[in-house]
C-alpha positions as CSV (number, residue, x, y, z in Angstrom):
1,M,-91.6,-29.5,130.4
2,R,-91.3,-25.7,130.1
3,G,-90.6,-23.7,126.9
4,L,-87.5,-24.9,125.0
5,C,-84.6,-23.5,126.9
6,I,-81.3,-24.4,125.4
7,A,-77.9,-23.7,127.1
8,V,-74.5,-24.4,125.5
9,A,-73.4,-26.6,128.4
10,A,-76.5,-28.8,128.0
11,I,-76.3,-29.4,124.2
12,C,-75.4,-32.9,123.1
13,A,-75.4,-34.0,119.5
14,G,-78.7,-35.7,118.5
15,T,-80.1,-35.5,122.0
16,T,-83.7,-34.8,122.8
17,V,-83.6,-32.0,125.4
18,W,-86.2,-31.4,128.3
19,A,-86.2,-27.9,129.0
20,E,-86.5,-28.0,132.9
21,A,-82.9,-29.2,133.0
22,L,-81.6,-26.2,131.1
23,P,-80.9,-22.6,131.9
24,E,-83.0,-19.9,130.2
25,T,-80.6,-18.8,127.5
26,L,-83.2,-19.5,124.7
27,C,-86.8,-20.3,125.0
28,V,-89.4,-21.3,122.4
29,W,-93.1,-20.8,123.3
30,P,-95.4,-22.6,122.9
31,T,-93.4,-25.6,124.0
32,P,-92.6,-27.7,120.9
33,Q,-93.8,-31.3,120.8
34,E,-90.4,-32.8,119.8
35,V,-86.9,-31.2,120.2
36,S,-83.4,-32.4,119.6
37,V,-80.2,-30.5,119.5
38,D,-77.0,-31.0,117.4
39,G,-74.3,-29.3,119.5
40,G,-73.5,-26.6,117.1
41,T,-73.4,-22.8,117.8
42,F,-73.3,-20.0,115.4
43,A,-73.7,-16.2,115.2
44,R,-77.1,-14.7,114.7
45,P,-77.6,-14.0,110.9
46,K,-78.5,-10.4,109.9
47,T,-79.9,-11.3,106.4
48,I,-81.8,-14.4,105.3
49,A,-82.6,-15.8,101.8
50,I,-85.7,-17.9,101.0
51,V,-85.2,-20.8,98.8
52,P,-87.2,-21.2,96.6
53,A,-87.9,-17.5,96.5
54,D,-91.3,-17.9,94.9
55,G,-94.4,-19.5,96.4
56,F,-93.5,-19.3,100.0
57,D,-96.5,-18.5,102.3
58,A,-97.1,-14.7,102.2
59,E,-97.9,-14.3,105.9
60,A,-94.9,-16.5,106.9
61,Q,-92.6,-14.4,104.7
62,A,-93.9,-11.2,106.3
63,A,-93.4,-12.5,109.8
64,L,-89.8,-13.4,108.8
65,A,-89.2,-10.0,107.3
66,A,-90.4,-8.3,110.5
67,T,-87.1,-9.6,112.2
68,F,-84.6,-10.1,109.4
69,K,-83.8,-8.5,106.1
70,I,-84.6,-10.8,103.3
71,E,-81.9,-10.8,100.5
72,P,-81.5,-13.4,97.7
73,T,-77.8,-13.5,98.1
74,A,-77.8,-14.1,101.8
75,T,-75.6,-17.0,103.0
76,F,-78.2,-18.0,105.7
77,T,-81.0,-19.7,103.7
78,V,-84.4,-20.8,104.8
79,T,-85.2,-23.7,102.5
80,W,-88.8,-24.8,102.5
81,K,-91.0,-27.5,101.1
82,E,-94.4,-28.8,101.5
83,D,-95.0,-32.0,103.4
84,A,-98.6,-33.5,103.3
85,S,-97.6,-36.2,105.8
86,L,-97.3,-33.6,108.6
87,P,-100.2,-32.9,110.9
88,K,-102.5,-29.8,110.1
89,E,-100.7,-26.6,111.2
90,G,-97.6,-28.7,112.0
91,Y,-94.1,-28.2,110.8
92,T,-90.6,-29.5,111.1
93,L,-87.6,-27.1,111.5
94,T,-83.9,-27.9,111.4
95,V,-81.5,-25.0,112.1
96,D,-77.7,-24.9,111.8
97,A,-74.9,-22.4,110.8
98,D,-75.8,-22.6,107.1
99,G,-79.5,-22.0,107.5
100,A,-82.9,-23.6,108.2
101,D,-84.9,-26.4,106.6
102,L,-88.6,-25.8,107.1
103,A,-91.4,-28.2,106.1
104,A,-95.1,-27.9,106.7
105,A,-98.4,-29.2,105.5
106,D,-100.1,-25.9,105.1
107,G,-99.7,-22.2,105.3
108,R,-100.3,-22.0,109.0
109,G,-97.6,-24.7,109.6
110,F,-95.2,-22.4,107.7
111,F,-96.2,-19.4,109.6
112,Y,-95.8,-21.1,113.0
113,G,-92.4,-22.6,111.8
114,V,-91.2,-19.1,111.0
115,Q,-92.4,-17.9,114.5
116,T,-90.3,-20.7,116.1
117,L,-87.5,-19.8,113.9
118,R,-87.5,-16.2,115.0
119,Q,-87.3,-17.4,118.6
120,V,-84.4,-19.8,117.8
121,L,-82.4,-17.0,116.2
122,A,-83.3,-14.4,118.9
123,A,-79.9,-14.7,120.8
124,E,-76.6,-13.5,119.6
125,D,-75.2,-17.0,119.9
126,C,-77.6,-19.4,118.3
127,H,-77.8,-23.2,118.6
128,G,-78.3,-25.9,116.3
129,V,-81.8,-27.5,116.8
130,T,-84.3,-29.8,115.1
131,I,-88.0,-29.4,116.1
132,K,-91.0,-31.4,115.0
133,D,-94.1,-29.6,116.2
134,W,-97.9,-29.5,115.9
135,P,-100.9,-28.3,118.0
136,D,-102.9,-30.7,120.2
137,V,-106.0,-28.5,120.1
138,P,-107.3,-27.6,116.7
139,F,-108.8,-24.0,117.6
140,R,-107.0,-22.0,120.2
141,G,-107.4,-18.4,121.1
142,V,-109.6,-15.7,122.6
143,V,-113.3,-14.9,122.8
144,E,-114.0,-11.3,123.5
145,G,-117.3,-12.2,125.3
146,F,-117.3,-10.1,128.4
147,Y,-119.8,-7.4,129.6
148,G,-118.4,-4.0,129.8
149,Q,-116.1,-1.7,127.7
150,P,-115.4,-3.5,124.4
151,W,-111.8,-3.6,123.2
152,S,-110.7,-0.8,121.0
153,F,-110.0,-1.1,117.3
154,E,-106.2,-0.7,117.9
155,A,-106.2,-3.0,120.9
156,R,-107.8,-5.8,118.8
157,K,-105.1,-5.4,115.9
158,R,-102.3,-5.5,118.6
159,M,-104.0,-8.7,119.9
160,F,-104.0,-10.4,116.6
161,A,-100.3,-9.7,116.2
162,F,-99.7,-11.3,119.6
163,M,-101.9,-14.2,118.9
164,G,-100.1,-15.0,115.7
165,E,-96.7,-14.9,117.4
166,Q,-98.2,-17.3,120.2
167,K,-99.7,-19.7,117.5
168,M,-103.3,-19.0,118.4
169,N,-105.7,-19.2,115.5
170,T,-109.1,-18.2,116.7
171,Y,-110.6,-14.9,117.8
172,I,-114.3,-14.7,118.5
173,Y,-115.9,-11.2,118.4
174,G,-118.8,-11.2,121.0
175,P,-118.7,-8.2,123.4
176,K,-121.8,-8.2,125.2
177,D,-122.1,-4.4,124.9
178,D,-121.9,-4.2,121.1
179,P,-125.7,-3.8,120.2
180,Y,-125.1,-5.0,116.6
181,H,-123.8,-8.2,118.0
182,G,-126.8,-8.9,120.1
183,F,-129.0,-8.4,123.2
184,G,-131.4,-6.3,121.3
185,P,-133.1,-5.7,118.0
186,K,-130.0,-4.1,116.3
187,W,-128.5,-7.5,115.8
188,R,-130.4,-7.7,112.5
189,D,-129.1,-4.3,111.2
190,P,-125.9,-3.7,109.3
191,Y,-123.1,-2.0,111.2
192,P,-122.7,1.8,110.6
193,E,-120.4,2.4,107.7
194,A,-117.4,3.5,109.8
195,K,-117.8,0.5,112.1
196,G,-118.1,-1.8,109.2
197,K,-114.9,-0.6,107.8
198,E,-113.2,-1.3,111.1
199,I,-114.5,-4.9,111.1
200,A,-113.2,-5.3,107.5
201,E,-109.8,-4.1,108.6
202,L,-109.8,-6.3,111.7
203,A,-110.7,-9.3,109.6
204,R,-107.8,-8.4,107.2
205,V,-105.3,-8.0,110.1
206,A,-106.5,-11.2,111.7
207,H,-105.9,-13.1,108.4
208,A,-102.4,-11.7,108.2
209,N,-101.6,-13.3,111.5
210,K,-103.4,-16.6,110.6
211,V,-106.2,-15.9,113.0
212,N,-109.8,-16.8,112.2
213,F,-111.9,-13.7,112.9
214,V,-115.0,-15.3,114.1
215,W,-118.0,-12.9,114.2
216,A,-120.8,-13.9,116.6
217,V,-124.4,-12.9,116.5
218,H,-126.4,-13.1,119.7
219,P,-130.0,-13.1,118.7
220,G,-131.7,-15.1,121.5
221,K,-132.8,-12.3,123.8
222,D,-134.8,-10.8,121.0
223,I,-135.4,-13.5,118.4
224,H,-138.9,-14.4,117.1
225,W,-139.7,-18.0,116.3
226,K,-143.3,-17.4,114.9
227,D,-142.0,-17.7,111.4
228,D,-138.6,-17.9,109.4
229,S,-138.1,-14.2,109.3
230,D,-135.4,-14.2,111.9
231,I,-133.7,-17.2,110.3
232,K,-133.5,-15.0,107.2
233,A,-132.3,-12.1,109.2
234,C,-129.4,-14.1,110.5
235,L,-128.6,-15.4,107.0
236,A,-128.7,-11.7,105.8
237,K,-126.5,-10.5,108.6
238,F,-124.0,-13.3,107.9
239,E,-123.8,-12.1,104.3
240,L,-123.2,-8.6,105.3
241,M,-120.3,-9.7,107.5
242,Y,-118.9,-12.1,104.7
243,A,-118.8,-9.1,102.4
244,L,-116.7,-7.3,105.0
245,G,-114.2,-10.2,104.8
246,V,-115.4,-12.4,107.7
247,R,-114.9,-16.1,107.0
248,A,-115.9,-17.5,110.5
249,F,-119.0,-17.3,112.4
250,A,-120.7,-18.2,115.7
251,V,-124.2,-17.9,117.2
252,F,-124.5,-17.3,121.0
253,F,-127.6,-18.3,123.1
254,D,-126.0,-17.6,126.6
255,D,-127.3,-15.6,129.4
256,I,-131.0,-15.5,128.1
257,S,-134.4,-16.7,129.1
258,G,-137.8,-17.2,127.5
259,E,-138.5,-18.1,123.8
260,G,-134.9,-17.9,122.8
261,T,-133.9,-20.8,124.9
262,R,-135.9,-23.4,122.9
263,A,-133.5,-26.1,121.8
264,E,-135.5,-27.3,118.8
265,K,-135.7,-23.8,117.5
266,Q,-132.0,-23.1,118.0
267,I,-131.2,-26.3,116.2
268,A,-133.3,-25.3,113.2
269,L,-131.7,-21.9,113.0
270,L,-128.2,-23.3,113.4
271,N,-128.6,-26.2,110.8
272,T,-130.1,-23.7,108.3
273,L,-127.1,-21.4,108.8
274,N,-124.7,-24.3,108.5
275,R,-126.3,-25.8,105.4
276,E,-127.3,-22.6,103.5
277,F,-124.4,-20.4,104.3
278,V,-121.3,-22.1,105.8
279,R,-121.2,-25.1,103.6
280,K,-122.3,-23.4,100.5
281,K,-119.6,-20.7,100.8
282,G,-116.9,-23.3,100.9
283,D,-114.3,-20.9,102.5
284,V,-115.9,-20.5,105.9
285,A,-114.7,-22.1,109.2
286,P,-116.9,-24.5,111.0
287,L,-119.8,-22.8,112.7
288,I,-119.7,-22.4,116.5
289,M,-122.5,-22.1,118.9
290,C,-122.7,-21.2,122.5
291,P,-125.7,-23.0,124.2
292,T,-128.0,-21.6,126.7
293,D,-127.0,-24.4,129.1
294,Y,-123.2,-23.9,128.9
295,A,-122.2,-25.0,132.4
296,A,-122.9,-28.2,134.3
297,A,-124.1,-26.2,137.3
298,W,-127.5,-25.7,135.6
299,A,-127.5,-28.1,132.7
300,K,-130.1,-30.3,134.4
301,S,-132.7,-30.8,131.7
302,N,-132.3,-32.7,128.3
303,Y,-131.5,-29.5,126.4
304,L,-127.8,-30.6,125.7
305,E,-129.0,-34.0,124.6
306,K,-131.4,-32.4,122.1
307,L,-128.5,-30.4,120.7
308,G,-126.3,-33.5,120.4
309,V,-129.0,-35.4,118.5
310,G,-130.3,-32.5,116.4
311,L,-127.3,-30.3,115.4
312,D,-125.3,-31.0,112.4
313,P,-122.2,-32.9,113.5
314,D,-119.8,-30.2,112.1
315,I,-121.2,-27.5,114.4
316,Q,-119.0,-26.8,117.4
317,V,-120.7,-26.5,120.8
318,M,-119.1,-24.4,123.6
319,W,-118.8,-25.3,127.2
320,T,-117.5,-23.4,130.3
321,G,-117.2,-26.5,132.6
322,D,-118.8,-27.4,135.8
323,A,-119.6,-23.6,136.5
324,V,-119.5,-20.4,134.7
325,C,-115.8,-19.9,136.0
326,A,-114.1,-23.3,136.4
327,D,-111.0,-25.3,135.7
328,I,-111.5,-27.7,132.9
329,T,-111.1,-31.1,134.2
330,Q,-111.3,-34.5,132.6
331,G,-114.5,-35.1,134.4
332,T,-116.3,-32.1,133.0
333,V,-115.3,-32.9,129.4
334,E,-116.3,-36.5,129.8
335,H,-119.6,-35.3,131.3
336,V,-120.5,-33.1,128.4
337,S,-119.1,-34.9,125.4
338,P,-121.6,-37.8,125.2
339,R,-124.5,-35.3,125.7
340,I,-123.6,-33.1,122.8
341,R,-122.1,-36.0,120.8
342,R,-118.9,-34.1,119.9
343,K,-115.9,-32.7,121.5
344,P,-116.6,-29.5,123.5
345,F,-115.3,-26.2,122.3
346,I,-114.2,-24.7,125.7
347,W,-115.1,-21.1,126.7
348,W,-112.8,-20.6,129.6
349,N,-113.8,-17.7,131.8
350,W,-110.3,-16.6,132.9
351,P,-109.0,-13.9,133.2
352,V,-112.4,-12.2,132.6
353,C,-113.2,-9.6,135.3
354,D,-116.6,-8.3,134.4
355,Y,-118.0,-9.8,137.7
356,C,-115.1,-8.5,139.8
357,K,-114.2,-5.2,138.1
358,P,-112.2,-3.7,141.0
359,H,-109.6,-6.6,140.6
360,L,-106.7,-6.9,138.3
361,L,-106.3,-10.5,137.1
362,M,-102.6,-11.0,136.0
363,G,-102.0,-14.4,137.5
364,R,-100.7,-17.7,135.7
365,C,-102.8,-19.9,133.6
366,Y,-103.3,-23.1,135.7
367,G,-105.8,-25.8,136.8
368,N,-106.8,-27.3,133.4
369,D,-106.3,-31.0,132.9
370,P,-102.9,-31.7,131.0
371,T,-104.4,-34.8,129.4
372,N,-107.4,-32.9,127.9
373,G,-105.8,-31.9,124.5
374,P,-107.3,-34.7,122.4
375,R,-110.7,-34.2,124.2
376,Y,-111.1,-30.6,123.1
377,G,-112.8,-29.4,119.9
378,G,-111.4,-26.0,120.7
379,F,-110.4,-23.8,123.6
380,V,-110.8,-20.0,123.9
381,S,-110.1,-17.7,126.9
382,N,-112.5,-14.9,127.8
383,P,-110.1,-12.1,128.9
384,M,-110.3,-8.8,130.9
385,D,-111.5,-5.6,129.3
386,K,-107.7,-4.7,129.6
387,P,-106.2,-6.3,126.5
388,E,-102.6,-5.5,127.1
389,A,-102.7,-6.8,130.8
390,S,-104.6,-9.9,129.5
391,K,-101.7,-10.9,127.3
392,V,-99.9,-12.2,130.5
393,P,-102.5,-15.0,131.3
394,L,-103.2,-15.5,127.5
395,F,-99.5,-16.3,126.9
396,G,-100.1,-19.3,129.2
397,V,-103.4,-20.2,127.5
398,A,-101.5,-20.3,124.1
399,A,-98.9,-22.7,125.6
400,Y,-101.4,-24.9,127.3
401,T,-103.6,-25.3,124.2
402,W,-100.7,-26.0,121.9
403,N,-99.1,-28.7,124.0
404,P,-101.0,-29.4,127.2
405,D,-98.9,-32.5,128.3
406,D,-95.7,-30.4,128.5
407,F,-97.2,-27.1,129.7
408,D,-95.2,-25.5,132.6
409,S,-97.6,-23.0,134.0
410,E,-95.2,-21.1,136.3
411,Q,-92.5,-20.8,133.6
412,A,-94.9,-19.6,130.9
413,W,-96.2,-16.9,133.3
414,R,-92.8,-15.6,134.2
415,D,-91.4,-15.8,130.6
416,S,-94.6,-14.0,129.4
417,I,-93.8,-11.0,131.5
418,K,-90.1,-10.9,130.6
419,R,-91.1,-11.0,126.9
420,L,-93.8,-8.5,127.0
421,F,-92.3,-6.0,129.5
422,P,-88.5,-6.5,129.3
423,E,-87.5,-3.1,130.7
424,V,-89.7,-3.5,133.7
425,A,-90.1,-7.2,134.1
426,A,-89.4,-7.4,137.7
427,S,-91.9,-4.8,138.6
428,V,-94.6,-6.2,136.4
429,Q,-93.9,-9.6,137.9
430,T,-94.5,-8.0,141.4
431,L,-97.7,-6.4,140.2
432,A,-98.8,-9.8,138.8
433,D,-97.7,-11.7,141.9
434,H,-100.1,-9.7,144.1
435,N,-103.0,-9.1,141.7
436,S,-104.6,-12.3,140.4
437,S,-107.5,-13.1,142.8
438,Q,-111.0,-12.2,141.8
439,G,-112.1,-11.8,145.6
440,P,-115.2,-13.2,147.3
441,K,-117.2,-13.3,144.1
442,A,-115.2,-16.0,142.5
443,E,-117.5,-18.8,143.9
444,G,-115.0,-21.6,144.3
445,F,-112.8,-20.4,141.5
446,N,-110.8,-17.9,143.5
447,R,-107.2,-17.7,142.0
448,E,-104.1,-18.0,144.0
449,E,-102.3,-14.7,144.9
450,S,-99.2,-13.6,146.8
451,V,-98.2,-17.2,146.9
452,A,-94.5,-16.9,147.8
453,I,-95.0,-14.5,150.7
454,A,-98.2,-16.1,152.0
455,P,-96.5,-18.5,154.5
456,V,-94.4,-15.5,155.9
457,V,-97.7,-13.5,156.3
458,A,-99.3,-16.4,158.1
459,R,-96.4,-16.7,160.5
460,V,-96.4,-13.0,161.2
461,L,-100.1,-12.9,161.9
462,E,-99.9,-16.1,164.0
463,A,-97.3,-14.4,166.3
464,V,-99.5,-11.2,166.4
465,E,-102.5,-13.1,167.5
466,A,-100.4,-14.8,170.2
467,E,-99.3,-11.3,171.3
468,E,-95.7,-12.3,170.6
469,T,-93.1,-10.4,168.4
470,P,-92.8,-11.9,165.0
471,D,-89.5,-13.6,164.0
472,A,-87.0,-11.0,162.8
473,A,-86.4,-12.9,159.5
474,D,-90.1,-12.9,158.7
475,V,-90.4,-9.2,159.5
476,A,-87.4,-8.5,157.2
477,A,-88.8,-10.6,154.4
478,L,-92.3,-9.2,154.5
479,T,-90.9,-5.6,154.7
480,D,-88.7,-6.2,151.7
481,E,-91.8,-7.5,149.8
482,F,-93.8,-4.5,150.5
483,R,-91.0,-2.2,149.5
484,R,-90.8,-4.1,146.1
485,I,-94.5,-3.4,145.8
486,S,-94.0,0.3,146.5
487,F,-91.1,0.5,143.9
488,A,-92.9,-1.5,141.2
489,G,-95.8,0.9,140.8
490,I,-93.4,3.8,140.3
491,D,-91.2,1.8,137.9
492,I,-94.2,0.7,135.8
493,I,-95.6,4.2,135.4
494,A,-92.2,5.8,134.8
495,N,-90.4,3.3,132.6
496,C,-92.8,0.8,130.9
497,K,-92.5,1.4,127.2
498,N,-96.1,-0.2,126.6
499,K,-98.1,3.0,127.3
500,L,-101.3,1.1,126.6
501,F,-100.6,-1.3,129.4
502,V,-99.7,1.6,131.7
503,E,-103.0,3.3,130.9
504,E,-104.8,0.1,131.7
505,V,-103.2,-0.7,135.1
506,Y,-102.4,3.0,136.1
507,D,-104.7,3.3,139.0
508,W,-103.5,0.0,140.5
509,A,-99.8,0.9,139.9
510,D,-100.4,4.4,141.3
511,G,-101.8,2.8,144.4
512,M,-98.9,0.5,145.0
513,M,-96.5,3.2,146.4
514,A,-98.8,4.0,149.4
515,F,-99.9,0.4,149.8
516,G,-96.4,-0.8,149.9
517,N,-95.3,1.9,152.3
518,A,-98.2,1.2,154.6
519,G,-97.2,-2.6,154.6
520,A,-93.6,-2.0,155.2
521,M,-94.3,0.4,158.1
522,T,-96.9,-1.8,159.6
523,T,-94.7,-4.9,159.5
524,Q,-91.8,-3.0,161.1
525,A,-94.2,-1.8,163.8
526,L,-95.2,-5.4,164.5
527,G,-91.5,-6.2,164.8
528,G,-90.9,-3.4,167.2
529,Q,-88.8,-1.4,164.7
530,V,-91.0,1.7,164.4
531,P,-93.7,3.3,166.6
532,P,-97.3,2.0,166.0
533,A,-98.4,5.6,165.4
534,V,-96.1,5.8,162.4
535,A,-97.6,2.7,160.9
536,L,-101.2,3.7,161.5
537,A,-100.4,7.0,159.8
538,A,-99.1,5.1,156.8
539,I,-102.2,3.0,156.7
540,R,-104.5,6.2,156.9
541,A,-102.6,7.6,154.0
542,W,-103.0,4.4,152.0
543,R,-106.7,4.2,152.7
544,D,-107.2,7.8,151.7
545,Q,-105.4,7.3,148.4
546,Q,-107.2,4.1,147.8
547,R,-110.5,6.0,148.1
548,V,-109.3,8.7,145.7
549,L,-108.1,6.2,143.2
550,S,-111.3,4.2,143.4
551,E,-113.3,7.2,142.7
552,R,-111.2,8.2,139.7
553,H,-111.4,4.8,138.3
554,A,-115.1,4.3,138.8
555,A,-115.6,7.6,136.7
556,K,-114.5,5.6,133.6
557,P,-117.1,3.9,131.4
558,F,-118.2,0.5,132.7
559,S,-115.8,0.7,135.6
560,E,-116.0,0.5,139.5
561,G,-113.3,1.1,142.0
562,I,-110.0,-0.6,142.5
563,V,-108.8,-3.3,145.0
564,L,-105.1,-4.2,145.5
565,S,-103.8,-7.6,146.7
566,S,-107.3,-8.7,148.1
567,R,-106.5,-12.3,149.0
568,V,-103.4,-12.1,151.2
569,L,-101.8,-8.7,151.8
570,T,-104.9,-6.4,152.2
571,P,-106.4,-8.8,154.8
572,Y,-103.0,-8.9,156.5
573,L,-103.0,-5.0,156.7
574,D,-106.5,-5.0,158.1
575,K,-105.6,-7.6,160.8
576,A,-102.3,-5.8,161.6
577,E,-104.1,-2.5,161.9
578,A,-106.4,-3.8,164.4
579,A,-103.6,-5.3,166.4
580,L,-101.6,-2.0,166.4
581,R,-104.7,0.0,167.4
582,K,-105.3,-2.5,170.3
583,E,-101.7,-2.0,171.4
584,T,-102.0,1.8,171.4
585,E,-105.2,1.7,173.5
586,K,-103.5,-0.3,176.3
């Protein structure tokens, strides 16, 4: 089932509606667990009253006030009540022309119910609906755990607002290139005053969006086990972070070797932090750890079994799957769960690009088992160093982790782009269609790219290799796709209102005009519509610009060059160019 999409023609009183049968006049994301509609339609209210006026969750009220003016005398009322029988973070919502009845078991439930209400009331003509909803995965969100340029202060705050709207509740702060996080001796030290103030503000903004701001320490590369001094250092650092408003913590032991990898020492540290800090504070979320053996590819010793036996049962243990980058199958969960004696907390390495920096990864979220929801202790996605571009795949992650059984990957992907970039949605979709593969470094996890046009490309190349003229319809279709690519880059740069996104993808978008022109000219040359020399000149112009753009991009901190459409279209141009050169040499 895709996001709740309700059309007037499809509404029947008291009927549960499965959204794939409905046009997209209204969509609720993430997909609710249970939906029924009552057949009524009404005009979108401009003002809303909250009943009772006092005691409503503050963050939920702020979210409602972001869309509607709240007035005590408004005729459209949001009547709320607590209902302890509902699942944690769950809610029920009934909406009709008179107002909405909202019940929830806790503050997050009210907050998420309001996020759904905002979507139900987004259209000018609204529909009566009843929703009962709850998350299948208890902890859902993002781990900023990549190597390279950490996100900015402003980018993180924007991400928390996005996460709140998408019902994600966990952000783990662990950028590898923050020395005060780890990978060196500074993990023991307090943050400089200015940075500490930033973290305090980040924790506050995260809380306002019902997101746990999880601060992670990474001590393993530099830790000393000879005495308890570094256990005390960890406790002291946690206290410093607690004073800044942090109420959730993690300890990472990934990507290290030597003394820091000793399971029994890690267990002692983690249990001490859990017993002497987390449990005693009383207002701190469960402790999370990332083990040294975090993937099945090299978890061959009894290290994980030691963690399973020795760690306090309320400590979460992270897992990336069969490899560093892998889909999370039922098999990988069933492999690790008995070893660690708890549900794994998934660290999903998509759309992270620190191992394939020239690539832009804006494809859809897919490949994870839809039945795994009850098997997860948590699920977080490691994103790109480009936070705004990462929101496209993260939208899908939010939908998958809320309701895996009914997750529609394709629809989530396309709706995310429409919502995030409405004024240039078609162009961003074109950018995303052709920029999602990580290239040859993906090691079995290479994501799909240029899916719709790939069969056409294959047929054109088959004809070229047979020294035949490609079918005219295929030539026309592929030429049109390249023209869309050329236009999309111009459109994004000129018209996208999200300037932070434009800044992130600028070099790729800038390169799309020459790339698209080269592709269109080349395809027409193969079809006999333009001289080969014209196409070869267009290809040279594209390669020259690609070189300039790559050099420009590589000059940025932690960056390399850029690659466009590496899986289907660039290889097509390479092969087509060779064929045209061969033809001109005859």
